[in-house]
N, C-alpha and C positions, 0 to 999 in steps of 0.2 A: 514397601514404603521406607524411605530413609529416616534415620533418627532426626535429621534436621527438619524434615517435613512434619514429623510428629511433634517436635518442639514448637514449630511455627503454628500448627493447629492448636496446641495447648495454649500458646500465648494469645491467639485470636479468641479462643474460648473464654479466657479470663477477661479480656476486654469486652466481649459481648455480654458476659454475665454482669460485669461492672455497669455497663450501659443500661442493661435491663433493670438492675437494682436501682439506679438513679431514676429511671422512668417510673418505676413503681412507687418510690419515695415521693417523687413529684406529684403523683396522683393521690398521695396520702395513704397508700397501702404499705405501711411501715413493716408489718409482720412479714409480708411476702418479700419485701425488699431485703429484710434481714436474712431470710432463708436463701435468697439468691447470693447475697454477699458471703454467706457461709460456704456456699458451693464454690464461689470464686476463691475464697481463702483456703479451701481444701487443695486447690491447684497451685496457689501461690500465697503461702502463709506470711510472706515477707512484704506484702503490699500495704504500705502505711496508708495510702489513700483509701483503699477499700475498708481498712480498719476504721478510719475516720468516718467514712460515710455510714458504716454500720453504727458507730457511736451516735451520729446525728439521728438515725432512725430510732435507736433505743431511747434517746432523750425525748424524742417526740411521743414516745409511748409512756413517758413518765418514769422510765428506768434510769434515773439520773446517776446513781452510783456506778452502775455498769457502764454507762456512757463515759463517765469521768475516767474510769480505768482504761477504757480503750483510747480515749483522747491522749492520755498520758503515754500509753504504749506507742501510739502513732508519733508523738513528739519525740520520744526516746529513739525512734527509728529514723528521725531526721525530718519529719514532716513539719513544715513551718505553718502552724495554725494558731 
């Protein structure tokens, strides 16, 4: 398997994990969504959108300070929220 193919699979996995996290959050399963976002961030720690979505789930769980920190981080990375 070529390195390009491995990178493509990795990129697709991050996208799939992101979509799964969004689906879980939409169902109100914020704790599981956060776990999935964390897995995606292990593969791509520079994804501001995933960081932001994790912040939303944390906020919905009442973890407002943690959520605020992540929103600030996502903004610092260039996300316009």
